[in-house]
C-alpha positions in Angstrom: -21.5 -6.3 -16.8 -24.3 -4.7 -18.7 -23.8 -5.2 -22.4 -25.2 -1.7 -23.2 -22.1 -0.1 -21.7 -19.5 0.5 -24.4 -16.3 0.1 -22.4 -13.7 -2.1 -24.0 -13.5 -5.4 -22.2 -11.1 -8.3 -21.6 -12.2 -11.8 -20.6 -10.0 -13.7 -18.1 -10.5 -17.5 -18.0 -9.4 -18.9 -14.7 -7.6 -22.2 -14.5 -7.2 -22.0 -10.7 -4.3 -19.7 -9.9 -4.4 -18.1 -6.5 -3.3 -14.8 -8.2 -5.8 -14.7 -11.1 -7.4 -11.7 -9.4 -4.2 -9.8 -9.8 -4.4 -10.1 -13.6 -7.8 -8.3 -13.4 -6.3 -5.7 -11.1 -3.5 -4.9 -13.5 -5.8 -4.8 -16.5 -8.1 -2.4 -14.8 -5.3 -0.2 -13.7 -4.7 0.5 -17.4 -8.3 1.6 -17.8 -9.7 -1.6 -19.3 -12.7 -3.4 -17.8 -12.3 -7.1 -17.4 -14.1 -10.0 -15.7 -13.1 -13.5 -14.6 -14.9 -16.6 -15.5 -14.1 -20.3 -14.8 -12.4 -21.8 -17.9 -15.3 -24.2 -18.5 -17.8 -21.3 -18.5 -16.1 -19.6 -21.5 -19.3 -19.4 -23.4 -21.1 -17.5 -20.6 -18.1 -15.1 -20.3 -17.9 -14.4 -24.0 -21.6 -13.8 -24.3 -21.7 -11.6 -21.3 -18.9 -9.2 -22.0 -18.0 -9.7 -25.7 -14.3 -9.3 -25.2 -11.7 -7.7 -27.4 -9.1 -10.1 -26.0 -8.9 -13.2 -23.8 -6.3 -14.0 -21.1 -5.8 -17.6 -19.8 -4.6 -17.7 -16.2 -2.1 -19.9 -14.5 -3.2 -22.9 -12.4 -2.0 -25.8 -10.2 -2.7 -28.6 -12.8 -0.1 -30.2 -15.0 -0.7 -30.2 -18.7 1.0 -33.6 -18.9 -1.9 -35.2 -16.9 -4.7 -36.6 -19.1 -7.3 -35.0 -16.9 -5.8 -31.5 -17.1 -8.2 -28.6 -18.0 -8.0 -27.3 -21.5 -9.1 -24.3 -23.5 -12.3 -24.9 -25.5 -11.7 -25.0 -29.3 -14.4 -22.3 -29.6 -12.2 -19.9 -27.5 -9.2 -20.5 -29.8 -11.5 -19.9 -32.8 -13.1 -16.8 -31.4 -10.8 -14.6 -33.4 -9.6 -12.2 -30.7 -6.0 -11.9 -29.3 -5.2 -14.5 -26.6 -2.5 -14.4 -23.9 -1.7 -17.5 -21.9 0.1 -17.1 -18.6 2.1 -20.0 -17.1 -0.3 -22.9 -17.2 -2.2 -20.9 -19.8 0.9 -20.8 -22.1 1.5 -24.6 -21.5 -2.0 -25.7 -22.4 -2.0 -23.4 -25.5 1.2 -25.0 -26.7 0.0 -28.5 -25.9 -3.4 -28.0 -27.7 -1.9 -26.3 -30.8 0.7 -28.9 -31.5 3.6 -28.1 -29.3 5.0 -30.1 -26.4 5.2 -29.7 -22.6 7.3 -31.8 -20.3 8.5 -31.9 -16.7 11.4 -29.6 -16.1 14.5 -31.0 -14.5 15.1 -27.5 -13.1 12.0 -26.0 -11.7 11.7 -22.2 -11.3 10.0 -20.7 -8.3 10.8 -17.1 -7.6 12.8 -14.3 -9.3 14.4 -14.9 -12.7 15.7 -12.9 -15.6 14.6 -13.1 -19.2 16.3 -12.0 -22.3 14.1 -10.4 -25.0 15.3 -11.8 -28.3 12.7 -10.8 -30.9 10.7 -7.8 -31.7 7.0 -8.1 -30.6 4.2 -5.8 -29.7 4.0 -7.6 -26.3 7.5 -6.2 -25.5 6.9 -2.8 -27.1 9.1 -0.2 -25.4 11.5 -2.8 -23.9 15.2 -3.0 -24.8 15.8 -6.1 -26.9 19.5 -6.0 -25.8 18.6 -6.2 -22.2 19.7 -9.7 -20.9 18.2 -9.2 -17.5 14.6 -8.2 -17.5 13.3 -9.4 -14.0 10.2 -11.6 -13.9 8.6 -14.0 -11.4 8.5 -17.6 -12.3 6.4 -20.4 -10.7 6.4 -23.6 -12.6 7.5 -27.2 -12.6 6.5 -28.1 -16.2 8.0 -26.3 -19.2 7.3 -25.9 -22.9 9.8 -28.1 -24.8 8.5 -27.5 -28.3 6.4 -24.6 -29.6 3.6 -25.0 -32.1 4.0 -24.3 -35.8 3.7 -20.6 -36.6 5.1 -19.5 -33.2 8.4 -17.9 -32.5 10.4 -17.4 -29.3 10.4 -13.8 -28.2 12.1 -14.2 -24.8 14.0 -16.8 -22.9 15.5 -17.5 -19.5 18.2 -19.8 -18.2 15.8 -22.5 -17.3 12.9 -21.6 -19.7 14.0 -21.5 -23.4 10.5 -20.6 -24.3 9.8 -18.0 -21.6 7.7 -15.9 -24.0 6.3 -17.0 -27.4 4.1 -15.4 -30.0 2.2 -16.0 -33.2 2.0 -12.5 -34.4 -0.3 -13.3 -37.3 -2.9 -15.0 -35.1 -2.2 -12.7 -32.2 -1.7 -15.5 -29.7 0.9 -15.0 -27.0 2.2 -17.1 -24.2 4.5 -16.3 -21.2 5.9 -18.8 -18.7 6.3 -16.1 -16.1 3.7 -14.1 -14.2 3.4 -10.5 -15.4 0.5 -9.8 -12.9 2.6 -10.0 -9.7 4.6 -7.1 -8.3 7.7 -9.2 -8.5 7.7 -8.7 -12.3 8.4 -5.0 -12.1 7.4 -4.2 -15.7 4.6 -6.8 -15.9 1.9 -4.1 -16.0 3.6 -2.6 -19.0 3.5 -6.0 -20.8 -0.2 -6.5 -20.0 -1.0 -2.9 -21.2 0.9 -3.7 -24.4 -1.4 -6.7 -24.8 -4.7 -4.9 -24.0 -3.9 -1.6 -25.8 -1.5 -2.4 -28.7 -2.6 -6.0 -29.5 -6.3 -6.0 -28.5 -6.9 -2.4 -29.4 -8.5 -1.3 -26.1 -8.7 2.4 -25.6 -8.5 2.4 -21.7 -11.9 4.2 -21.3 -13.0 2.4 -18.1 -13.1 4.5 -14.9 -14.6 4.1 -11.5 -17.2 6.7 -12.5 -18.3 4.4 -15.4 -18.4 1.5 -13.0 -20.6 3.5 -10.7 -23.1 4.2 -13.5 -23.2 0.6 -14.5 -23.5 -0.6 -10.9 -26.5 1.7 -10.3 -28.2 0.5 -13.5 -27.6 -3.2 -12.4 -29.0 -2.5 -8.9 -32.1 -1.0 -10.4 -32.6 -3.9 -12.8 -32.1 -6.5 -10.1 -34.1 -4.9 -7.4 -37.0 -3.4 -9.4 -39.5 -2.2 -6.9 -38.3 -4.5 -4.1 -37.1 -3.6 -0.6 -33.5 -4.0 0.3 -31.8 -4.2 3.7 -28.1 -3.6 3.9 -26.0 -4.8 6.7 -23.5 -2.2 7.9 -20.3 -3.4 9.6 -18.7 0.0 10.1 -16.0 -0.8 7.5 -15.3 0.7 4.1 -16.9 -2.0 2.0 -20.4 -2.0 3.6 -20.4 1.8 3.9 -19.7 2.3 0.2 -22.2 -0.4 -0.8 -24.9 1.3 1.3 -24.3 4.8 -0.3 -24.2 3.3 -3.8 -27.5 1.4 -3.1 -29.1 4.6 -1.8 -28.2 6.5 -4.9 -29.7 3.7 -7.0 -32.9 3.0 -5.2 -33.4 5.7 -2.5 -35.8 4.9 0.2 -36.3 1.3 -1.0 -33.1 0.8 1.1 -33.0 0.4 4.8 -29.6 -0.1 6.5 -29.3 -2.3 9.5 -26.3 -1.7 11.8 -25.8 -4.6 14.2 -23.6 -3.9 17.2 -22.2 -7.4 17.7 -20.3 -6.4 20.8 -17.2 -7.2 18.7 -16.7 -3.7 17.2 -13.8 -1.2 17.5 -13.9 1.6 20.0 -16.6 4.3 19.2 -17.4 2.5 16.0 -21.2 2.3 16.6 -21.6 6.1 17.3 -19.6 7.0 14.2 -21.7 4.8 11.9 -25.0 6.0 13.3 -23.9 9.6 13.0 -22.7 9.3 9.4 -25.6 7.4 7.9 -28.4 9.1 9.8 -26.9 12.5 9.9 -24.6 13.0 6.9 -26.5 10.8 4.3 -30.0 10.7 5.8 -30.2 7.0 4.9 -32.9 5.0 6.8 -31.0 3.2 9.5 -32.0 0.6 12.2 -29.5 0.2 15.0 -29.6 -3.1 16.8 -27.6 -3.7 20.0 -27.0 -7.4 19.9 -23.7 -7.8 21.6 -25.0 -10.1 24.4 -26.7 -12.4 21.9 -23.6 -12.8 19.7 -21.3 -13.5 22.7 -23.8 -16.1 24.1 -23.8 -17.9 20.8 -20.0 -17.8 20.6 -19.6 -19.1 24.2 -17.2 -22.0 24.3 -16.4 -21.9 20.5 -12.7 -21.9 19.6 -12.7 -23.0 15.9 -12.3 -20.0 13.6 -14.5 -21.4 10.9 -17.3 -22.1 13.4 -17.0 -18.6 14.7 -17.5 -17.2 11.2 -20.5 -19.5 10.5 -22.1 -18.6 13.8 -21.7 -14.9 13.3 -23.0 -15.1 9.7 -26.0 -17.1 10.8 -26.7 -14.7 13.7 -26.6 -11.8 11.2 -29.3 -13.4 9.1 -31.4 -14.2 12.1 -31.4 -10.5 13.0 -31.9 -9.4 9.4 -34.9 -11.6 9.2 -36.4 -10.2 12.4 -35.7 -6.6 11.5 -36.9 -7.0 7.9 -40.2 -8.5 9.1 -40.6 -5.5 11.4 -40.2 -3.2 8.4 -42.9 -5.1 6.5 -40.6 -7.5 4.8 -37.5 -7.2 2.6 -36.8 -8.9 -0.7 -33.0 -8.4 -0.9 -30.0 -8.5 1.4 -27.1 -6.2 0.3 -23.5 -7.0 1.3 -20.1 -5.4 0.7 -18.5 -8.6 -0.8 -15.3 -7.9 -2.7 -13.2 -9.8 -5.2 -10.6 -11.0 -2.8 -13.3 -12.3 -0.4 -14.6 -14.5 -3.3 -11.3 -15.9 -4.5 -10.2 -16.9 -1.0 -13.5 -18.5 -0.2 -14.8 -20.2 -3.3 -12.9 -22.0 -6.1 -13.7 -20.3 -9.3 -13.4 -23.6 -11.1 -14.8 -26.1 -8.7 -11.5 -27.7 -7.6 -8.1 -26.6 -8.9 -7.9 -23.5 -6.7 -7.7 -24.1 -3.0 -10.0 -22.6 -0.4 -7.9 -20.8 2.2 -10.7 -19.7 4.5 -14.3 -18.7 4.3 -15.3 -15.0 4.5 -18.2 -13.6 6.5 -19.6 -12.0 3.4 -19.5 -15.2 1.2 -19.8 -18.0 3.8 -22.0 -18.9 6.7 -25.3 -17.9 5.1 -28.0 -20.4 6.0 -29.9 -22.1 3.2 -33.1 -20.9 4.8 -32.2 -17.2 4.1 -35.3 -15.7 2.7 -33.7 -12.8 0.8 -31.8 -12.7 -2.5 -28.3 -11.3 -2.3 -27.3 -7.9 -3.8 -23.5 -7.6 -4.0 -22.7 -4.4 -6.0 -19.0 -4.4 -5.1 -18.3 -8.1 -5.8 -16.1 -7.3 -8.8 -13.9 -4.6 -7.1 -10.6 -4.6 -5.2 -10.3 -2.6 -2.0 -8.5 0.3 -3.6 -11.2 0.5 -6.3 -13.9 0.5 -3.5 -12.1 3.5 -1.9 -12.1 5.3 -5.2 -15.8 4.6 -5.6 -16.4 5.9 -2.1 -14.7 9.2 -3.0 -16.8 9.3 -6.2 -19.9 8.9 -4.0 -18.9 11.6 -1.5 -18.0 9.5 1.6 -15.8 11.3 4.2 -12.1 10.6 4.0 -12.1 9.3 7.6 -14.3 6.4 6.4 -12.7 5.8 3.0 -9.1 5.6 4.4 -9.9 3.3 7.3 -8.0 0.0 7.4 -10.0 -3.1 6.4 -12.0 -4.6 9.3 -13.4 -8.1 9.0 -17.1 -8.7 9.2 -16.8 -11.0 12.3 -15.0 -8.2 14.0 -12.8 -8.8 17.0 -14.0 -12.4 17.2 -11.3 -13.5 14.8 -8.7 -11.5 16.5 -9.2 -13.5 19.7 -7.9 -17.0 18.8 -9.6 -19.6 21.1 -12.6 -19.0 23.2 -14.2 -15.6 23.3 -15.3 -13.8 26.5 -16.6 -10.4 27.3 -13.4 -9.6 29.3 -11.2 -10.7 26.4 -13.1 -8.5 24.0 -12.7 -5.5 26.3 -9.0 -6.1 26.8 -8.4 -6.4 23.0 -10.5 -3.4 22.2 -8.4 -1.2 24.6 -5.1 -2.5 23.3 -6.2 -2.1 19.6 -7.3 1.5 20.3 -3.9 2.4 21.8 -2.1 0.7 18.9 -4.0 2.6 16.2 -3.7 5.9 18.2 0.1 5.6 18.2 0.2 4.7 14.5 -1.8 7.9 13.7 0.3 10.0 16.0 3.4 8.7 14.2 1.9 9.7 10.8 2.0 6.0 9.6 -1.6 5.2 9.2 -1.9 5.8 5.5 1.4 4.0 4.8 -0.1 0.8 6.3 -2.7 -1.4 4.6 -4.0 -2.9 7.8 -3.0 -2.8 11.4 -4.6 -4.4 14.5 -4.0 -6.1 17.8 -4.6 -9.8 18.5 -5.2 -11.3 22.0 -3.5 -14.6 22.2 -4.9 -17.6 24.2 -1.5 -17.6 26.0 -0.7 -16.3 29.5 2.8 -15.6 30.6 4.5 -14.7 33.9 5.4 -11.1 34.4 6.5 -8.7 37.1 4.7 -5.5 37.8 5.5 -3.4 40.9 7.4 -6.3 42.5 4.4 -8.5 42.1 4.0 -11.6 40.0 1.5 -11.4 37.1 0.1 -14.1 34.9 -1.7 -12.3 32.0 -2.3 -12.5 28.3 0.1 -11.9 25.4 -0.9 -9.3 22.8 0.4 -9.6 19.2 0.6 -6.6 17.0 0.1 -6.9 13.2 0.7 -4.4 10.5 1.1 -5.1 6.8 1.6 -3.3 3.5 -0.3 -4.4 0.5 -1.7 -3.3 -2.8 -4.8 -5.4 -2.9 -4.9 -7.8 0.1 -3.9 -10.8 -2.0 -0.3 -10.6 -0.9 1.2 -8.6 1.9 4.5 -7.8 3.7 4.9 -6.9 7.4 5.4 -3.2 8.1 9.0 -2.4 9.2 8.5 -0.3 12.3 11.3 1.4 14.0 12.1 -0.4 17.2 11.5 2.7 19.3 7.9 2.8 18.0 7.2 -0.8 19.0 8.8 -0.2 22.4 6.5 2.8 23.0 3.4 1.0 21.9 4.3 -2.0 24.1 4.9 0.2 27.1 1.5 1.9 26.7 -0.5 -1.3 26.2 1.1 -3.0 29.2 0.7 0.1 31.5 -2.8 1.0 30.4 -4.5 -2.4 29.7 -5.1 -4.6 32.7 -4.9 -8.2 31.5 -1.8 -7.9 29.2 1.7 -8.2 30.4 3.6 -9.1 27.1 3.5 -7.7 23.6 5.0 -9.3 20.4 5.1 -8.2 16.8 4.1 -10.5 13.9 6.6 -10.4 11.0 4.9 -13.0 8.8 4.2 -12.1 5.2 1.2 -13.3 3.1 1.9 -15.9 1.9 2.7 -18.1 3.8 0.5 -16.5 6.4 -2.8 -14.6 6.0 -3.3 -11.0 7.1 -5.8 -11.9 9.9 -4.8 -14.6 12.4 -8.1 -16.5 11.9 
């Protein structure tokens, strides 16, 4: 973030937790800007944002191991409030003279804490409440707190569930206040940022827009930028933001991969050429993409092939335009955390994303990723700030590789067409039922499975279609949407009657975790 901007800021040092991004989300919800840096890049983070407070995330390591990551002494001496969460609490205690040991009773899931001491961290909480619900996820536990600390909350299996050194403004919690399963976790984090760190909560999406425009101008200078439009919210918002920053230095390239949703291409062309008057090149490359994907079943290979093909096309189109210096993408925070370990090991790569993986080393253009620090809901708010139509802003997320990763196994032209028709019917019924805005993401999947059916007294042997719909706040965790059975029955009937090639429909009720939202 540009240091000239005066928003209060919090630094989050990442120790490898899969939910570190949720800490950032909660902090921003309270109007405080924050950024995440790997724990070993503390100096870069401190110099870049000059924080009023520092949060240490959880992580998969054990403090008991000799090789466990630690907080740099310079961070502890930086003289701003510190909050350690889970592993962050444990390494604080270990480094400051306390003790951590393996717990005979591990806690994974819901627990209740008792607040036993007054503390700014629990300002507004009832000290007599014996059952404040929180989310625990730990095997080790603090067995002795450092000198100068006191216990401010405990649970049945964690006698040091929350600790504080009020004088030094160092706090530690064994539970995870950032997850939705800790109902009052946002209130606790706001107490830390506002009451303890002194943040005023002056960060807004408008202030982010102004900073982002300044950063784009500084990065691009007088260079030329091409932006790849996918038809989704992320790339659309990125393109409009770029256009506000650099005007006609931007050319958008919309590549019809042959893997898009119904009528997607025409909608994108109409909005960008007509509504925003942004220079747009439309490339019909469906045949080329499908040829390259022929015979490929592995989902990671699909993503890499599609990413590489995009770059081939960008190179070609940019050269026709007289060359381009930068490639703009709508990469978001969740894309990054699921694709790249922030700390080079402790966090686990779940899958690569089209926006952050699959880009060949030979790529001639430098990346511009103006949304890389935002969550999906923040991108939508930015889109409204930029004046994008609601029909684009409210669209469900759509993956860069398109329908390719909603067809497990080999991709063919016929399969794409079958899936496109089924997906259109499904989304149409969701909108008719008034459920579209209640659902984070909904889509159909064409399975590489054929089953026997009976239609008009004749035997059929056709594909299975799986329906997916989830609710989520940020895409990091998700639950399946609990449709009425009558709705599912109606959708199933329409798909089977209207889409030749499908004779069975199933509904996916897997949450994330353990599953992911997309099937591939």
